[in-house]
N, C-alpha and C positions, 0 to 999 in steps of 0.2 A: 575670329576672336579666341576661340578655343586653342587654336595652334599657337597664338601669340601668348596666351596664359601659360600653357604648357612650357614654351620656350623660356619665359620668364622664371617659372619655378625651377627648371633645371639650371639656368644660368645662375640663379641666387642660391642654389643649394651648395652648401660648403661641405666638401668631402674631408675628412680628417682621418685618412687611412692609418691603420694600425701599423707599427714598426716592429722589427724583431727586438728592438731595445725595449719597447713596451711590453711585448709578450714575455720577454725574459724577466722584466721587472715584476710583472704579475706573478709569474711562476715563483720567483725568489721571495717576494714579500708575503705571498699566500701559503708558503710552505708550512705545512702543519696546521693550517687554520681552515682547511676544508675547501669546498668548491667556490667558484667565482660568484660573488653575490651580485648578479645583474639587477639594475633597478627594474622594478616590475610595474605594469600597467593593470589597473583594476577596471574591470568591466562592471558598471553598476547593476544592481538588481532593481527590481520594481520599476523599470521602465525609464531610469535616469538617462540623461543625454550628454554627460560629462565624464570623460575618463579621469582616473586619479592616478598620478604617478608618484612612486616612491621617490625620495631623494634625500637631501642633507638632513631634513628635519622630518622624521616620520610622523610627528604630531600635526604637521601642516602640509600635507601632500599638495603637490601642484594639480590643479583641475584644468582641463582643456577639452574644447569641443570637437577637435579633430586631431589626428596624427598624420604627419607626413614624413616618409623617408624611404630608404631602400630596404627591402626584405632580403636580408643576408641568407637567410636559412629558415626553413620551417619543417616541422615533422610531427608525426602522431605521438601521443603519449597516453598510456593506459595506466590506471592506478587502482589498486584494491585495498580497501579498509573493511575489516569485519565489523559488524554492528553498526550502531547509530553514530551519525556525525555529532561530535561534542564540542566543536569549535577550537579544539586544539590544532596547533600547527605541527602535528606529528607526522613522521614519514609512513607511507603505506606499508602494509605487509608484503605487497608484491607490486612491482611497477615496471613499465616498459617504456623505454625512450624512442622506440620505433613502431610501436603498436603491433609488433610481430612476436617478439619473444619477451617474456617477463621473468624477473628474478624474485623468488620468495626469499626475503631476508632472514627469516627464521630457519629454514630448512636448507637454503642455498640451491634449491631445485630450480632449474630453468624450465619455464612453461611455454608451450606454444598457445599464443593468444587466440588463434583461430579455433582451437578445440578446447581451451580452458572452460570449464563448467561455469566459472564466475563470469565469463565474457559473453554469455548467452542470454538472449531476452527470456525473461521470466525468472531469472536467478535472483533478483532484488527481492528484498523482504517486504517492499511496499510496490504494488502495481506490477507491471509487465516489463519494467525496465531491467537493466543489467546491475549486478553486484558490483562489477568493474566499471570504472568511469573512463569513458573515451573522450579525449580531447585533442587539441592541436596546439603546438607552440609556434609563435613567430618571433624571430629576432629582427627587430626594426631599427636601423641606424638613422637618426635623425641629424638634421644640418648642424655641423659644427661639432659634433661628438665623436669620441673615439670608440666607445662601447655601445652596443645597441641596448634598447629596452626590450624586456621580455614580455610578450603578450600571450596569456593562456586563454585560447578561445574556448567558450563553452560549446556544448553539442548543437545549440540552437543557431550558431553562426557558421557551422561547418559547410553547410550548403552554399552559402553566399560566397565563402572564401573559395571553394572548389570551382564554382561558376566563374569567378573572377579570373582565377589562375588558368582554367581550361580554355574559357570562351574569349577572354580579353587579352591573354598573354601567349599561352602555349600555341594556339592555333595560328598566330601572327609571328611565330618564331621568336618570342621574347621569353626570357627568364625573369623571375621575380627579382633577381639582383641586377637587372639591366634597366629598370624603370623606377621612377618615383611612384609610390603608392600612398593615396590618401584613405585613412580610415575614419569613418564617422559612426555615430550611433543612430538608430531610429528606435521608436517605441512600438511594440506589437502586443497583440492580445491573443491569447490561445482561445481555443473553442470553449475551454472551461472558464473563460473570463479572467485569467491570469495575465497581468500586465508584466512584460519583461523587455530587455534591451537587447538588440541584435546589431551586429556589425555590418556596415556597408562599405565596400571596397571599390575604389575607382583609380584609374591611371591618371597621375598628375603630369606625366610627361617622360619622354625616353631619355636616358642617360646618353652622353656623348661617348664615342669610342674611347676617348681618353679617360673619361670617369669610369667607364666599365672596367678598364684595365687597373685603374687606381684603386678600385674597391675589391679586386680579387684576393689580394693577401688577407683582407679581413674576412671575407666569405670563407676562405680555406681554414682560417684560424677558428672561426665560430663552429664550423662543422666538426672540427677536431675535439671541441671541448663540450659541445652540446649535451653528449650522453652523460657528462659528469654533473650536470645541473640537477640538484635534488628536486624531487616532487614533494610538496607539502599540502596539507589541507587548506582550502580557502573557504570563504563564505558560502553558504547555501544558496542555490539557484533553482529555479524550476526544473522538475525532471524532464529528461529528454526521452521521448519515444521516438519511433521512426515511422515514416510514411512508406509508401509503396516502393520507393526508390532507395530505401535504406537510410534516409536523412532525417535528423532530428526534428520533432515537433515537441510542443510543450503541453504537459498534462497536469502536474502538480509540483510541489516544492520539496520532493524527498530526495533529489539528486544533488551531487556535488561535482560539477563539471570542472575540467582542468584544461 
């Protein structure tokens, strides 16, 4: 039954690969208007079990219980704002699109994230967390769509994503872009009694060889533009501490994951 469901999911998935005409159109029409405004997925706070997707009407976002699609690209993202989060969608003073090198927009200094003092535990003004926020971005292409949606994983979902990629895909010779992935939410509670939402990842099916070839141009294009997508502040979520393996756990509400 599981194999039949996977086959049905793959057969019904409508790939709409991006063409050079579309990428040229995006480049032309957005010239001077800034970066590509991908639709974003909001992971709820407080243990909510529905994603919110931005769309044509920002006042009435789409809500869904699960997301299924092809993960075209994913990468670490670090971001640093001095002071307290004030709810503004302002860009960070320093950010990194790969989790390795950050750029200070005020001084132009390139920082090594591994040694930056703001990326060390204990640098946060509250608790033992980091002043720099560590997150992960996922570009998920859904059925029938040309552009992917952008999902910013909070630190509390990083372990689940790593386990999925490493144990369910990589060890079996699979790339994230060669399978259909389903993402759902589950409600969890920290040792401090804080309820929060975390992502659950599962494979919905393997793409066919033809589908893998069909999606390759979109994968390449997304990888070429991902570093230009701006980092802005989002709603507050629980603070992420780390366990013995270096993965996030939750302790309080003073962090802003991305």
